[in-house]
C-alpha positions in Angstrom: -34.3 0.4 18.2 -34.1 -1.1 14.9 -33.1 -4.8 15.1 -32.7 -7.0 11.9 -33.0 -10.7 12.1 -29.8 -12.4 10.2 -30.8 -12.9 6.6 -27.2 -12.9 5.6 -23.7 -13.3 7.4 -21.8 -10.3 7.5 -18.9 -10.3 9.6 -15.4 -8.2 10.2 -12.3 -9.6 12.0 -11.4 -7.3 14.7 -7.6 -7.3 15.2 -6.3 -10.4 17.1 -9.8 -11.8 17.5 -11.1 -14.9 15.6 -14.9 -15.9 16.0 -15.8 -19.3 15.3 -18.9 -20.8 14.0 -20.3 -24.4 14.1 -22.6 -24.6 11.2 -25.3 -27.6 11.9 -26.5 -28.2 8.2 -23.7 -29.6 6.0 -23.7 -28.6 2.2 -24.6 -31.2 -0.4 -22.2 -34.1 -0.6 -20.8 -33.5 2.7 -23.7 -34.9 5.1 -21.0 -37.7 6.8 -19.1 -35.0 8.0 -20.1 -34.3 11.6 -18.9 -30.8 12.0 -18.8 -27.6 9.4 -17.6 -23.9 9.8 -18.1 -21.1 7.4 -15.5 -19.0 6.6 -15.6 -15.4 5.4 -12.9 -13.2 3.4 -13.0 -9.8 4.3 -11.5 -7.5 1.7 -12.8 -3.9 3.0 -11.1 -1.5 4.4 -12.2 -3.3 7.9 -10.2 -6.3 6.5 -7.7 -7.0 4.1 -8.2 -3.3 2.4 -8.0 -5.0 -1.2 -10.4 -3.3 -4.0 -10.0 -5.5 -7.0 -10.6 -9.4 -7.6 -8.0 -12.2 -7.3 -8.3 -15.3 -9.1 -6.6 -18.5 -8.1 -5.6 -17.1 -4.8 -4.0 -19.5 -2.4 -5.6 -18.5 1.5 -4.1 -19.2 4.4 -6.2 -20.5 7.3 -4.6 -20.9 10.4 -6.3 -22.6 13.5 -5.3 -22.9 17.0 -6.3 -24.5 20.1 -8.6 -22.0 21.5 -10.6 -21.9 18.7 -10.8 -25.5 17.2 -11.0 -28.6 18.8 -8.6 -30.5 17.2 -10.1 -33.8 19.0 -12.8 -33.5 16.8 -10.3 -34.4 13.9 -8.4 -37.0 12.9 -4.5 -37.3 14.0 -3.3 -35.3 11.0 -6.4 -33.4 9.6 -7.1 -36.8 7.0 -10.6 -35.9 7.2 -10.4 -32.4 6.5 -12.3 -30.7 3.5 -13.2 -27.2 2.3 -15.9 -26.5 -0.5 -18.0 -23.7 -2.1 -21.1 -22.9 -0.7 -22.7 -25.0 -4.2 -20.5 -28.0 -2.4 -18.0 -28.1 -5.1 -14.8 -29.2 -3.4 -11.7 -26.7 -3.3 -8.1 -27.9 -3.2 -6.3 -27.3 0.0 -2.7 -28.1 1.4 -2.2 -28.8 5.0 1.5 -27.2 5.8 1.4 -27.8 9.5 -1.1 -30.1 11.6 -0.2 -30.2 15.4 -2.9 -31.5 17.6 -0.9 -31.8 20.3 0.3 -28.2 20.0 -3.0 -27.0 19.2 -1.8 -25.3 16.1 -2.9 -25.9 12.0 -2.3 -24.1 8.9 -3.9 -24.7 5.7 -3.9 -23.3 2.3 -7.0 -23.3 0.3 -7.4 -22.4 -3.5 -10.0 -20.4 -3.9 -11.5 -19.6 -7.4 -11.7 -15.9 -6.7 -11.3 -13.6 -3.9 -13.7 -10.7 -4.4 -12.1 -6.8 -3.6 -14.2 -4.8 -1.4 -16.3 -7.8 -0.4 -17.1 -9.5 3.1 -19.9 -11.6 2.4 -18.4 -14.1 0.0 -17.5 -17.9 2.2 -16.4 -20.9 1.9 -17.0 -24.1 4.4 -14.5 -26.1 6.2 -15.6 -29.8 7.3 -13.9 -32.2 9.7 -15.4 -35.0 11.7 -14.9 -38.2 9.4 -13.1 -41.4 10.9 -12.9 -43.2 7.7 -11.8 -40.1 5.3 -8.7 -40.2 3.8 -6.2 -37.4 2.9 -7.0 -35.1 0.4 -4.2 -32.8 0.7 -2.2 -31.4 -2.2 -0.1 -28.7 -2.5 0.5 -28.9 -6.6 -3.2 -28.1 -6.8 -3.1 -25.4 -4.6 -0.3 -23.5 -6.1 -1.3 -24.2 -9.9 1.4 -23.6 -12.5 -1.2 -22.2 -14.9 -1.6 -19.1 -12.4 2.3 -18.7 -13.0 3.9 -20.4 -10.1 7.0 -21.6 -10.8 8.2 -22.9 -7.4 6.8 -22.7 -3.9 9.0 -23.5 -1.0 7.2 -23.4 2.6 10.8 -24.1 4.0 9.5 -27.0 6.7 11.6 -29.7 6.0 14.8 -31.0 8.0 17.5 -29.3 6.1 19.8 -32.3 7.5 17.5 -34.9 5.9 17.8 -37.0 2.8 18.5 -34.8 -0.1 16.8 -33.2 -2.0 15.7 -32.3 1.4 13.4 -29.1 0.5 10.1 -29.9 -1.3 8.6 -27.7 -4.1 5.1 -27.3 -3.6 4.2 -27.0 -7.1 4.0 -29.7 -10.0 7.3 -28.5 -11.5 9.2 -30.5 -8.5 12.1 -27.9 -8.1 13.4 -29.6 -4.8 16.3 -27.9 -3.4 19.4 -29.5 -1.4 20.8 -27.8 1.2 24.3 -26.7 1.5 26.9 -25.6 4.4 26.9 -26.8 7.8 22.9 -27.1 8.3 21.6 -29.2 11.2 18.2 -30.2 12.1 18.2 -27.3 14.5 18.0 -24.9 11.8 14.4 -25.8 11.3 12.6 -23.4 13.7 9.3 -21.3 13.9 8.9 -18.9 11.0 6.1 -16.3 10.1 3.6 -18.7 8.3 4.7 -22.5 9.9 8.1 -23.9 10.2 11.0 -21.7 8.5 15.0 -22.3 8.0 17.6 -20.2 10.1 20.7 -19.5 7.6 24.0 -19.0 9.6 25.0 -16.4 7.6 28.5 -18.2 7.2 28.2 -21.1 4.6 24.1 -21.9 4.6 22.2 -22.0 1.4 19.8 -23.9 -0.5 20.3 -24.8 -4.2 17.5 -25.5 -6.7 19.7 -25.8 -9.6 19.5 -24.3 -13.2 16.3 -25.7 -14.8 14.7 -24.3 -17.6 11.9 -23.5 -15.1 13.7 -21.1 -13.4 15.8 -19.6 -16.0 13.5 -16.7 -16.5 14.8 -14.0 -19.4 14.2 -11.7 -21.6 10.7 -9.9 -21.6 9.1 -12.2 -19.2 7.3 -11.2 -15.9 8.9 -12.1 -12.9 8.2 -12.4 -9.3 9.8 -13.7 -6.2 8.6 -13.4 -2.4 9.7 -14.4 1.1 9.3 -13.7 4.8 12.3 -13.0 6.1 14.0 -12.3 9.7 17.5 -10.7 9.7 19.8 -10.8 12.4 22.7 -8.7 10.9 23.0 -5.9 8.8 26.4 -5.2 8.2 26.8 -7.2 4.9 24.8 -8.2 1.7 22.7 -10.7 2.2 20.9 -12.7 -0.2 16.9 -13.7 0.3 16.5 -15.5 -2.8 17.8 -15.0 -6.8 19.5 -16.5 -9.6 22.9 -15.4 -9.4 24.0 -11.6 -9.7 23.0 -10.8 -13.7 19.4 -12.2 -13.7 16.8 -11.6 -10.8 17.8 -11.4 -7.1 16.0 -10.3 -4.0 18.7 -8.9 -1.4 19.5 -6.7 1.8 22.6 -4.2 1.2 24.7 -2.8 3.9 23.5 -1.4 5.6 19.9 0.0 5.5 18.5 -1.2 1.9 16.1 -3.7 0.5 16.7 -4.3 -2.8 15.0 -6.1 -5.8 17.4 -6.2 -8.7 16.9 -7.1 -12.6 20.3 -7.1 -14.7 19.1 -6.2 -18.6 22.7 -4.3 -19.4 23.3 -3.3 -15.9 22.2 -3.7 -12.4 18.3 -2.1 -12.4 17.5 -2.2 -8.3 14.5 -0.8 -7.0 15.7 0.2 -3.4 14.1 1.2 -0.1 15.8 2.6 2.8 15.1 0.4 6.3 16.9 -1.0 9.1 15.4 -4.2 10.4 14.6 -5.5 13.8 16.1 -8.5 14.3 13.2 -10.1 16.5 10.7 -9.1 13.4 9.4 -11.0 10.3 9.2 -8.9 7.1 7.2 -10.0 3.9 9.6 -8.8 1.0 8.7 -9.0 -2.6 9.9 -7.9 -6.0 8.1 -8.0 -8.9 8.8 -7.2 -12.7 6.3 -6.3 -14.9 7.7 -6.6 -18.5 5.2 -4.6 -20.5 6.2 -1.4 -18.6 9.6 -2.4 -18.4 9.3 -1.6 -14.6 10.3 -3.5 -11.5 8.7 -3.0 -8.2 9.8 -3.8 -4.2 7.0 -4.3 -1.8 7.5 -4.3 2.2 5.0 -5.8 4.3 2.3 -5.8 1.0 3.0 -2.1 0.2 4.7 -0.5 -3.0 7.7 0.9 -1.7 10.3 1.6 -4.5 10.4 1.5 -8.4 12.9 1.3 -11.3 13.4 1.0 -15.0 14.6 -2.1 -16.5 14.3 -3.3 -20.6 14.4 -7.0 -20.1 16.1 -9.8 -18.1 19.9 -10.7 -19.3 19.9 -13.8 -21.5 20.5 -17.4 -20.1 23.2 -18.2 -17.6 24.5 -21.2 -15.6 23.9 -19.8 -12.0 21.8 -21.8 -9.8 18.7 -20.5 -8.5 19.6 -20.3 -4.5 17.9 -19.1 -1.4 20.3 -18.0 1.2 23.4 -16.9 -0.9 24.2 -15.5 -4.3 25.4 -18.3 -6.5 27.2 -16.3 -8.8 30.0 -15.0 -6.4 29.2 -17.9 -3.7 28.7 -15.5 -0.9 26.1 -13.0 0.3 25.0 -15.7 3.1 22.0 -14.6 4.6 22.2 -14.9 8.6 18.6 -15.1 10.0 15.2 -17.1 8.9 13.7 -17.5 5.7 10.0 -18.6 5.4 7.4 -19.2 2.5 9.8 -18.6 -0.2 8.1 -18.4 -3.9 9.0 -17.8 -7.2 6.4 -16.9 -10.1 6.5 -16.2 -14.1 3.7 -13.5 -13.5 3.9 -10.0 -12.5 1.6 -10.2 -9.4 -0.5 -7.1 -8.9 -0.3 -4.5 -6.0 -3.5 -5.8 -4.4 -2.0 -9.5 -5.1 0.6 -8.7 -3.1 -0.9 -6.6 -0.4 -3.4 -9.5 0.1 -0.7 -11.9 0.7 0.5 -10.1 3.4 -2.4 -9.0 5.2 -3.5 -12.7 5.0 -0.3 -14.3 6.2 1.0 -11.8 8.7 0.5 -12.6 12.2 -2.8 -10.4 13.1 -4.2 -11.4 9.5 -7.0 -9.4 8.4 -8.5 -11.5 5.6 -10.1 -14.6 7.1 -13.1 -14.2 9.4 -14.6 -17.4 10.8 -18.3 -17.1 11.3 -20.6 -17.9 14.3 -24.5 -18.6 14.3 -26.6 -17.5 17.4 -28.4 -20.2 19.5 -31.0 -18.3 20.6 -29.6 -16.8 23.7 -29.7 -13.0 24.7 -26.9 -10.8 25.5 -26.7 -7.2 27.0 -25.1 -4.7 24.8 -24.2 -1.8 26.8 -23.2 1.5 24.9 -21.9 4.8 26.1 -20.0 8.0 25.1 -16.7 9.1 26.7 -18.5 12.5 27.8 -17.8 14.5 24.7 -20.6 13.1 23.0 -23.8 10.6 22.9 -24.7 7.0 21.6 -27.8 5.7 20.4 -28.7 3.2 21.5 -27.4 4.5 25.1 -27.2 2.2 28.3 -28.2 -1.7 28.1 -29.6 -3.2 25.1 -30.9 -6.7 25.2 -29.7 -8.4 21.9 -30.4 -11.9 20.9 -27.3 -13.7 20.2 -26.5 -13.6 16.1 -29.0 -10.7 15.6 -27.8 -7.3 14.7 -28.5 -3.6 15.8 -27.7 -0.3 14.6 -25.7 2.1 16.9 -24.7 5.7 16.1 -22.4 7.9 18.0 -23.4 11.9 18.1 -20.4 14.0 19.1 -21.0 17.3 21.0 -20.6 20.9 19.0 -17.0 21.4 18.2 -16.1 17.8 18.3 -16.1 14.7 16.1 -16.3 11.0 16.3 -13.0 9.2 16.5 -13.7 5.6 17.2 -15.3 3.0 18.7 -13.7 0.5 21.9 -14.4 -2.7 23.0 -14.2 -2.3 26.8 -15.4 -6.2 27.7 -16.7 -8.8 25.5 -16.2 -9.9 22.2 -18.3 -7.6 19.5 -18.6 -8.1 15.7 -18.8 -4.5 13.8 -20.5 -4.0 10.4 -18.6 -3.2 7.4 -17.4 0.0 8.5 -16.6 1.4 12.1 -17.8 4.5 11.3 -19.9 6.8 13.5 -23.1 4.7 12.1 -22.7 1.2 12.3 -24.3 -2.2 13.3 -22.9 -4.9 16.0 -23.4 -8.7 16.3 -22.7 -10.3 19.9 -21.9 -13.9 19.8 -20.2 -15.1 22.8 -21.7 -13.2 25.7 -22.5 -9.5 26.9 -20.3 -6.7 26.0 -19.2 -3.0 26.6 -18.7 -0.5 24.2 -17.7 3.1 24.1 -17.7 5.6 21.3 -14.6 8.4 21.5 -14.3 11.6 20.2 -11.9 14.5 19.9 -11.9 17.9 19.9 -11.7 19.9 16.2 -8.0 21.0 15.9 -9.2 24.5 14.3 -6.6 25.7 11.6 -5.1 23.9 8.2 -2.5 21.0 8.1 0.7 22.4 6.4 3.2 20.4 4.8 6.4 22.3 3.9 9.0 21.1 1.3 12.5 22.4 1.3 12.9 22.2 -2.5 10.6 23.6 -5.1 11.0 20.6 -7.1 11.3 17.2 -4.6 9.0 15.7 -2.1 12.0 15.2 0.3 13.0 17.7 3.3 9.2 18.1 4.3 8.1 19.4 7.8 4.4 19.0 8.9 2.3 21.2 11.3 -0.9 22.8 11.7 -1.1 26.3 10.9 -4.2 28.3 12.5 -4.4 30.9 9.8 -2.4 31.8 6.7 -0.8 35.6 7.2 2.8 35.0 6.3 5.4 37.2 5.4 8.6 35.3 4.8 10.8 38.5 3.6 14.4 37.3 4.0 13.3 34.2 6.2 11.5 30.9 5.1 9.1 28.6 7.3 11.4 26.7 8.8 15.0 27.2 10.1 16.4 24.2 8.1 15.2 26.0 5.0 16.7 28.5 2.9 15.1 31.6 1.7 14.2 30.7 -1.9 12.7 27.6 -3.6 10.4 26.0 -1.0 6.7 25.3 -1.5 3.7 24.5 1.0 0.5 22.6 0.8 -2.5 23.3 3.5 -5.3 20.5 3.4 -8.3 20.7 5.7 -11.9 21.9 5.7 -13.8 25.1 5.9 -17.3 26.0 7.8 -19.2 29.2 6.4 -21.4 31.0 8.5 -23.8 32.1 5.8 -25.5 30.6 3.0 -23.9 32.7 0.1 -21.4 33.4 -2.6 -18.0 33.9 -1.0 -14.9 35.3 -2.6 -11.5 34.0 -1.7 -8.4 35.8 -2.2 -4.7 35.5 -2.1 -2.3 38.1 -2.0 1.0 36.3 -2.6 4.6 36.5 -4.0 5.3 34.1 -5.7 2.6 31.5 -6.7 -0.5 29.8 -5.3 -3.7 27.7 -6.3 -6.4 27.4 -4.2 -9.4 24.4 -4.2 -12.9 24.7 -2.2 -15.1 22.0 -2.5 -12.5 20.2 -4.5 -12.9 22.9 -7.3 -10.1 25.3 -8.6 -10.7 28.8 -8.1 -7.7 30.3 -8.1 -4.8 29.1 -10.1 -1.8 31.5 -10.2 1.2 29.3 -10.2 3.8 31.7 -11.7 7.1 33.6 -10.6 5.5 37.1 -9.8 5.7 40.3 -7.9 3.5 40.6 -5.0 -0.3 40.5 -6.3 -3.8 39.6 -5.1 -6.0 37.4 -6.9 -9.4 36.2 -6.4 -12.1 33.4 -7.0 -15.7 33.1 -6.0 -17.7 30.0 -4.9 -21.2 29.6 -3.7 -21.2 27.8 -0.1 -24.1 26.6 2.4 -24.0 27.8 6.2 -22.4 24.8 8.6 -21.2 22.5 5.9 -17.6 21.7 6.1 -16.1 22.0 2.9 -12.6 20.5 1.6 -10.2 23.2 0.9 -6.5 22.9 -0.4 -4.4 25.8 -0.9 -0.6 25.3 -2.7 2.1 27.8 -2.4 5.6 28.3 -4.1 8.6 30.6 -3.4 11.2 31.1 -6.2 13.5 34.1 -5.6 13.3 37.3 -3.7 10.6 38.3 -1.2 7.9 35.7 -0.3 4.8 36.2 1.1 1.1 34.6 1.0 -2.3 36.0 3.1 -5.6 34.3 2.7 -8.9 36.2 3.0 -12.6 36.2 2.4 -15.7 38.0 2.1 -19.4 37.7 1.4 -22.7 40.0 1.4 -22.6 39.5 5.4 -18.6 38.9 6.0 -16.3 42.0 5.5 -13.0 41.1 3.9 -10.8 39.3 6.1 -8.2 36.6 7.0 -10.2 33.4 6.9 -10.4 33.0 10.9 -8.9 29.8 12.8 -12.6 29.1 14.2 -13.7 28.7 10.7 -11.0 26.2 9.5 -10.8 22.4 10.5 -7.4 20.7 10.3 -8.6 17.2 10.0 -11.5 15.5 7.5 -10.1 16.4 4.5 -10.8 13.9 1.8 -9.8 15.2 -1.6 -6.9 14.4 -3.6 -3.5 16.1 -3.7 -2.4 17.8 -6.8 -0.5 15.8 -9.4 2.7 17.5 -8.2 2.7 15.8 -5.2 3.1 12.6 -6.6 6.8 12.9 -8.6 9.7 14.4 -7.8 11.9 16.4 -10.5 15.0 18.2 -10.5 16.8 19.9 -13.6 20.2 19.4 -14.8 21.4 23.0 -14.9 20.2 26.3 -16.3 23.2 27.3 -19.2 23.5 25.1 -22.0 25.6 25.4 -25.1 24.6 23.4 -27.8 27.7 23.8 -29.9 29.7 21.8 -27.4 26.7 19.4 -27.0 25.4 20.6 -24.0 21.8 19.2 -22.9 19.1 20.2 -20.6 17.7 17.6 -18.7 15.1 16.9 -15.8 15.0 14.1 -14.0 11.9 12.5 -12.5 10.7 10.1 -10.0 7.3 9.4 -10.3 5.4 7.9 -6.9 1.9 7.0 -9.1 1.1 6.6 -12.5 1.7 10.2 -14.3 2.2 11.8 -17.2 4.9 13.9 -17.8 6.6 16.6 -20.6 9.2 19.4 -21.0 8.3 22.3 -22.2 11.0 24.6 -23.9 10.0 28.4 -24.4 10.9 31.7 -25.6 8.6 34.3 -23.7 5.0 32.3 -24.4 6.0 30.9 -27.3 6.7 27.1 -27.1 9.6 26.1 -28.9 9.8 22.5 -28.6 7.9 19.7 -26.2 10.0 16.8 -24.9 7.6 13.8 -23.7 4.0 13.8 -24.1 2.1 14.5 -20.9 -0.8 12.4 -22.2 1.1 9.4 -22.3 0.8 8.2 -18.8 3.5 6.2 -17.5 4.2 4.0 -14.4 5.9 4.4 -11.2 9.8 4.7 -11.9 12.6 7.3 -12.7 12.4 9.1 -16.1 14.7 11.6 -17.5 13.5 14.3 -20.5 16.6 15.9 -22.2 16.6 18.8 -24.6 19.9 19.4 -26.9 18.9 22.8 -28.2 17.4 22.6 -31.0 13.6 23.2 -32.3 10.7 21.6 -33.8 9.1 22.2 -36.8 6.2 24.3 -35.0 8.1 27.0 -34.0 8.4 29.6 -36.9 11.0 32.1 -35.2 14.7 31.4 -34.8 16.8 30.6 -31.7 18.8 33.6 -30.5 20.7 34.6 -27.5 19.2 37.9 -26.3 15.9 36.3 -25.5 14.7 34.7 -22.3 13.9 31.1 -22.2 12.2 29.1 -19.6 12.2 25.0 -19.0 8.3 24.1 -18.2 7.2 20.9 -16.3 3.9 19.9 -16.9 2.2 16.6 -15.3 -1.1 15.0 -15.3 -3.0 11.7 -14.0 -5.4 10.0 -16.4 -8.7 11.5 -16.9 -7.0 14.7 -15.5 -6.0 18.3 -17.1 -2.3 18.7 -17.4 -0.7 21.3 -14.5 2.3 23.2 -14.8 4.0 22.3 -12.0 7.3 24.1 -12.3 9.9 25.9 -14.3 13.1 27.3 -14.8 14.9 30.0 -16.6 17.5 28.6 -19.2 20.2 30.4 -20.9 21.2 29.3 -24.0 25.0 30.6 -25.2 26.9 30.1 -28.7 23.9 29.1 -30.4 24.5 27.3 -33.9 
């Protein structure tokens, strides 16, 4: 059994578990503080799952009575300090300090939160009776980092105006309106928050130049919210109706809206629970002419806007729309922010992961004290573990553990049956553990492989909507006069199968697809069959060398246009006669490849007949879910007439339209004439990949000029 002495402290936070460490030796400059505690930031997949570095990021550190001895610190936390490992002080703000209740919320400004990392840390110090308060919100929420206003909303809304304090140096303090009482200060998502009555309560922050963000400037807004009603319009934060605002629309829509020459809204359908807080964020990135909506740290919608409309006299408000003096929020708002910058996806995700109730970023380290604990490791009966049974581990040391599944099983997860366990940087079958608070029991869980392939069927050839999922044991279908699902029509659908395939012999395999209409096949992430055309029934094949017993990624897609429909998937090798690929060789889980680009966008053609004389145009509308290049190719037979757009120009997520007006470009030497068949062909590509033809539609041109 390999043992490792602790040379560096590497910790991962398990859900809802904080593990504290008291480090006796203080860094230079803090020798007179009696207590210290190292704090790690885990951005790996076991933590906040952020891959890029985030600079000048305010980290929320929350303490409670079960993990922190408040009696060791001064009454309001005046002796609290934070520093880098070098001893350089870090700016911080104490938002909440409740010694009696055993609660504290502190914001610490970090130089950098490193992506995919769990070893970088800073240290918290306390226990110095003559230390004076050094808390400063303005130093944490630095305007040079783009912050315009930060409102913790932890002030009494019935106090002396302006009641609501801005944490930035801009000092954009707010005044409460309506009938707010002191009782409106309630528990929020982070600390305290303010409850709005949905009738006339609001907060106003004026129309100063700092909040009057216009033109081609970036803007970001966010807040934690709880909504108690969904039957009306409800404003979270915004500047009137004609600049920028974050809101909820009746009855099911979150929206971030920018006004340029019209309202441009990124919208997400969702019915919130009246007992749940949600982190809602809107970001406008001017360089991309795009706005994005986020819910609980994930981007959920995008839209296009060319700029923010010019200056208006509407106040920035929280809890109502100042332009129409309505849309009053009904519920609680906490931790509202405004920035003149475009926060990245990782910044937004990190904010949510750090601030949510079961936060995953902050990990409190602990150093062992020479004790020995017993680790008991077992399997669930479908596999074994190493070491097995009881193992003695010195507190603070790590030991490697491995879970080995039985034949036809795979590792699923580790569970902690008793005690407190710190796992390594991954929760995979092979990892390491550390015991710090006593003996513990852990168990490895396994699941039997589900044979077949995971299937997703789409009821529209051009859209990602109307989908169903299932496991197909084999691919051997004839849908003549029917379809894969009763909810689908008999034409214009597609399917995607993913999983793994395990050959019995080490030899070259030939794969066959007999199809009507088109199909593609990837084995071991290699495209070996590519026939994405509308065609009569035909068989196509491709070859690849495989090694016995290895599970390879496999992905196959199929589309049905009109008419007969069938798809049959076979293989053969020197030792295997040609046959339908059997269920026993297919595994529905464990696929690690990427989907084709066509599953990152939806598109729809406007018409299949145009009359250029009367100004008709052919259009195709796209909704990109990820950054993608697109174009529209108009063809006569196999000759390109004109290409609209540029497939090599990668577009940001959002909505796009490509238009053809019936004219040709100079690269096509012939003339347009009615008797010939024409086609509209859609192509798409990801950055660094080859363009794919993802769909086509026949086009009739009448009354040619």
